[in-house]
Each structure stands twice: as structure tokens, then as C-alpha cells.
C-alpha positions as CSV (number, residue, x, y, z in Angstrom):
1,M,-21.8,-14.2,-10.3
2,F,-22.5,-10.7,-9.7
3,T,-25.6,-9.1,-11.7
4,T,-25.5,-5.5,-10.4
5,P,-22.4,-3.0,-9.9
6,P,-21.3,-2.6,-6.2
7,R,-22.8,0.2,-4.2
8,V,-19.6,0.8,-2.2
9,I,-16.2,1.0,-3.9
10,A,-13.2,1.2,-1.7
11,F,-9.7,2.0,-3.0
12,D,-6.3,1.2,-1.4
13,G,-4.1,4.4,-1.1
14,D,-0.3,3.5,-1.8
15,D,0.5,2.7,-5.2
16,T,-3.1,2.6,-6.2
17,L,-4.0,6.3,-6.0
18,W,-0.7,7.7,-5.4
19,R,2.9,6.7,-5.8
20,N,4.7,5.1,-2.9
21,E,6.8,2.2,-3.5
22,D,9.1,4.0,-5.9
23,L,10.1,6.5,-2.9
24,F,11.1,3.2,-0.9
25,T,13.1,2.1,-3.8
26,L,15.0,5.2,-4.1
27,S,15.6,5.4,-0.5
28,Q,16.9,1.8,-0.4
29,A,19.2,2.6,-3.2
30,R,20.7,5.5,-1.4
31,Y,21.0,3.2,1.8
32,R,23.0,0.6,-0.1
33,A,25.4,3.5,-1.1
34,I,25.9,4.5,2.4
35,L,26.7,0.9,3.6
36,A,28.8,0.0,0.6
37,A,31.5,2.3,2.4
38,H,31.6,-0.1,5.4
39,V,30.9,-3.8,4.0
40,D,31.6,-5.6,1.0
41,L,28.0,-7.2,0.6
42,E,26.2,-8.2,-2.8
43,V,23.1,-5.9,-3.3
44,H,20.9,-9.1,-2.9
45,D,22.4,-10.0,0.2
46,L,22.0,-6.7,1.8
47,D,18.5,-6.4,0.6
48,A,17.8,-9.8,2.1
49,R,19.3,-8.9,5.4
50,L,17.1,-5.6,5.5
51,A,14.0,-7.3,4.4
52,A,14.4,-9.9,7.1
53,V,14.8,-7.2,9.7
54,E,11.6,-5.3,8.2
55,R,9.5,-8.7,8.5
56,R,10.6,-9.3,12.1
57,N,10.0,-5.8,13.0
58,L,6.3,-5.7,11.6
59,A,4.8,-6.8,14.8
60,T,6.7,-4.0,16.7
61,Y,6.5,-1.2,14.4
62,G,3.7,-1.8,11.9
63,Y,4.0,-0.9,8.3
64,G,5.3,2.4,7.0
65,V,8.2,4.8,6.7
66,K,9.1,4.9,10.4
67,G,9.4,1.2,10.8
68,F,11.5,1.2,7.6
69,T,13.7,3.8,8.9
70,L,14.3,2.1,12.2
71,S,14.9,-1.2,10.3
72,M,17.4,0.3,8.1
73,I,19.4,1.6,11.2
74,E,19.0,-1.7,13.0
75,T,20.4,-3.5,9.9
76,A,23.2,-1.2,9.5
77,I,24.4,-1.5,13.0
78,D,24.1,-5.3,12.7
79,I,25.9,-5.7,9.4
80,T,28.8,-3.4,10.6
81,Q,29.0,-5.0,13.9
82,G,28.2,-1.7,15.5
83,A,31.2,0.2,13.6
84,I,28.9,2.5,11.4
85,P,29.6,6.0,12.3
86,A,26.9,8.2,13.9
87,G,27.2,10.5,11.0
88,D,25.9,7.7,8.6
89,I,23.1,6.7,11.1
90,A,22.1,10.6,11.0
91,V,22.1,10.4,7.1
92,I,19.8,7.3,7.2
93,L,17.5,9.2,9.7
94,R,17.4,12.1,7.2
95,L,16.4,9.4,4.5
96,G,13.5,8.6,6.5
97,Q,12.5,12.2,7.5
98,S,12.5,13.1,3.7
99,M,10.1,10.2,2.8
100,L,7.8,11.5,5.6
101,I,7.5,15.0,4.0
102,H,7.9,13.9,0.3
103,P,5.0,15.4,-1.9
104,T,2.0,12.9,-2.6
105,E,2.0,12.3,-6.3
106,V,-1.3,11.3,-7.3
107,L,-1.4,8.7,-10.3
108,D,-2.6,9.5,-13.8
109,G,-6.3,9.1,-14.3
110,V,-7.2,8.7,-10.5
111,R,-9.2,11.9,-10.1
112,E,-11.0,11.5,-13.2
113,V,-12.1,7.8,-12.2
114,L,-13.2,9.0,-8.8
115,A,-15.2,11.9,-10.2
116,T,-16.9,9.7,-12.6
117,L,-17.8,7.0,-10.0
118,K,-19.1,9.7,-7.5
119,A,-21.2,11.0,-10.2
120,R,-22.8,7.9,-10.6
121,D,-24.0,7.7,-7.0
122,H,-21.4,4.9,-5.9
123,E,-20.1,5.4,-2.2
124,L,-16.4,5.7,-2.2
125,W,-14.2,4.6,0.5
126,L,-10.4,4.6,1.1
127,I,-8.9,1.9,3.1
128,T,-5.3,2.2,3.4
129,K,-2.8,0.3,5.7
130,G,0.2,1.9,7.7
131,D,1.2,4.5,10.4
132,L,-1.7,6.7,11.2
133,F,0.2,10.1,11.2
134,D,1.9,9.4,8.0
135,Q,-1.2,8.0,6.1
136,E,-3.3,11.1,7.3
137,S,-0.6,13.3,6.0
138,K,-0.5,11.7,2.5
139,I,-4.2,11.7,2.2
140,A,-4.3,15.4,3.2
141,R,-1.5,16.3,0.7
142,S,-3.0,14.3,-2.1
143,G,-6.2,16.5,-2.3
144,L,-8.5,13.4,-2.8
145,E,-10.1,13.5,0.8
146,P,-13.5,15.2,-0.6
147,F,-14.2,12.1,-2.9
148,F,-14.5,9.8,-0.1
149,E,-17.5,9.2,2.3
150,R,-15.4,6.8,4.6
151,I,-11.6,6.7,5.4
152,E,-10.2,3.9,7.3
153,I,-6.5,3.6,8.2
154,V,-5.8,0.1,9.4
155,S,-2.6,-1.8,10.9
156,E,-3.4,-4.7,8.6
157,K,-5.7,-5.5,5.8
158,D,-6.9,-9.1,6.5
159,Q,-10.1,-10.9,6.3
160,A,-11.1,-9.9,9.8
161,T,-10.4,-6.1,9.2
162,Y,-12.6,-6.0,6.2
163,R,-15.3,-8.0,7.9
164,R,-15.2,-5.4,10.7
165,I,-15.4,-2.4,8.4
166,L,-18.2,-3.8,6.7
167,R,-20.1,-4.7,9.8
168,R,-19.6,-1.3,11.2
169,A,-20.9,0.5,8.2
170,G,-23.8,-2.0,7.7
171,V,-22.8,-2.9,4.3
172,D,-23.2,-6.7,2.8
173,A,-20.1,-8.2,0.9
174,A,-22.2,-8.5,-2.0
175,E,-22.5,-4.7,-2.4
176,F,-18.8,-4.1,-1.7
177,A,-15.9,-3.9,-4.0
178,M,-12.1,-3.3,-3.3
179,V,-9.7,-1.8,-5.8
180,G,-5.9,-2.1,-5.1
181,N,-2.6,-3.0,-6.4
182,T,-1.5,-5.8,-4.0
183,V,-3.1,-9.3,-4.0
184,R,-2.2,-10.3,-0.4
185,S,-3.9,-7.2,1.0
186,D,-6.5,-5.7,-1.4
187,I,-7.7,-8.9,-3.2
188,L,-7.5,-12.2,-1.4
189,P,-9.2,-11.2,2.0
190,V,-11.9,-9.4,0.1
191,L,-12.8,-12.5,-2.3
192,A,-12.7,-14.6,0.8
193,L,-15.7,-12.6,2.3
194,G,-17.8,-12.9,-0.9
195,A,-17.1,-9.5,-2.3
196,R,-15.4,-8.2,-5.6
197,A,-11.9,-7.2,-6.1
198,F,-10.1,-5.1,-8.9
199,H,-6.4,-5.5,-9.1
200,V,-4.8,-2.7,-10.7
201,P,-1.0,-4.0,-10.8
202,Y,1.9,-1.4,-10.1
203,H,5.2,-1.8,-11.6
204,T,6.8,-2.6,-8.4
205,T,5.6,-4.3,-5.2
206,W,7.1,-4.8,-1.9
207,A,8.1,-8.4,-1.5
208,H,6.2,-9.1,1.7
209,E,3.0,-8.3,-0.4
210,A,3.6,-10.8,-3.0
211,A,0.9,-13.6,-3.7
212,D,-0.4,-15.6,-6.4
213,A,-3.3,-14.1,-8.1
214,P,-6.6,-16.0,-7.8
215,E,-7.1,-16.7,-11.4
216,G,-10.5,-17.8,-12.6
217,H,-12.3,-16.4,-9.4
218,A,-15.8,-14.8,-10.4
219,G,-15.4,-11.9,-8.2
220,F,-11.5,-11.1,-9.5
221,V,-10.9,-8.7,-12.4
222,V,-7.5,-7.3,-13.4
223,L,-7.2,-4.1,-15.1
224,E,-4.5,-2.6,-17.1
225,G,-4.9,0.7,-15.4
226,I,-7.2,2.4,-13.2
227,G,-9.0,4.2,-16.1
228,D,-10.6,1.1,-17.0
229,L,-12.2,0.8,-13.6
230,P,-15.7,2.6,-14.5
231,E,-16.2,0.3,-17.5
232,A,-15.4,-2.9,-15.8
233,L,-17.6,-2.1,-12.8
234,G,-20.5,-2.8,-15.1
235,V,-19.6,-6.4,-15.5
236,G,-17.9,-9.0,-13.3
């Protein structure tokens, strides 16, 4: 059982501090409409085909909009057996480009929570996963960068990654807490290190990030919203 609040609190970026998955959902709906003119597939089947290509491509492209866009193009060519017109490929490319320049919408209450925690002398970090250029751009557009003493953009958020970050910063796991919306990336690997993890569920999560919550774990806390974090940090 932890008896003192964590000295260092790290936050996930996408769908914890700002909206992200909603943009993917909207783009995928537009993608379905493009392909509906060429193939007669149920939405579930088309989504499953795209998801399988995305998973296969993670090792090559990593996470983020660019890999998603390339996977959409690959899936479109495969499903139509190469018959999709170049004009529709161009439309898919523009979908990806629009995602990369879309304004970063900070979620309600985030700035207030970060300001409160910083005033309490917690050391705040941002640990976010994805394409370096895309994540740097979103962070800059969010206006949240001044709150953080350390920003880490990583290709994967697993136990080895968190261990490496903590070792490099000279921070013990007992002093550390992670706040995020995905159990797979933000919760499980952090708990495995002996640190605390605060889960702030988002209304939609990418299927690849799905995992069972570690109910009953002493270091695991589920919040209704990020606004509940300052009070929750005094317990758990």
C-alpha cells in the first residue's frame, strides 16, 4: 500500500489530455464511404480487414496517423484488387493530411488539473506514444508543454520503456504514477514495475489497446474524469 503521494506524475497524451481517437473514428467513417462505391462489404468486415493490416504494419510504421493512412491505402488496393482509382487514393491521402494538421482539442479540466498539481510541487511528465513529428506537433498545438518538466515520445509503452525512462531520470517506481486512458499501455506495464496507475477511461479506445483492467490491484485507481485526480492522489 502506498502511504505518500507520488513525487512524479506522468500523463499520457492522446485521449487523456487531448482528443485523438474521435478523429480516427471520423476519418474511418469517410474511408468506408469511399470504398462503398467499389466493394459490397459489411462495415464490420471492412473494419476488420483494415485493423488486420494496421496490426501487421505496426512493426514497420509504428503508431500514428501516417501508419494509419498507409494502412488505409494498402487495404483499399487489396480489397478492390487494385481497381481503386488514383483519384480515390488521393482522397484517402488527404484524409490523413487533414488529421495531421487538425487542431489539438484539449479535454475539459486538463489545464486546471495540471496547474493544481504543479502548484503542489509534483513533478509532471508527459509520456506519449506515436510518430515523433506528429506528437511534437500536437504537443505544441495543445499549449500544455510549459506544465511538463520532462516529455518522452516513445514508439511503444511497455514495461521496458517505462523502466528505462525511470532509470534515466533517477526515479524509483514507488515515487511514480502514470495517468492514462488505455489499460494496455498506461496501466499494466506501470503496475508491473511497482508504480501507481490512474485510469481515466475515454468513451472510445482503439481495439489494439484493449485489455482487461487489473481490478483489485493496490496501485490501480479508476477515475470518472481527470478532474478527480488531485483528490485521488492523496490516497491509493
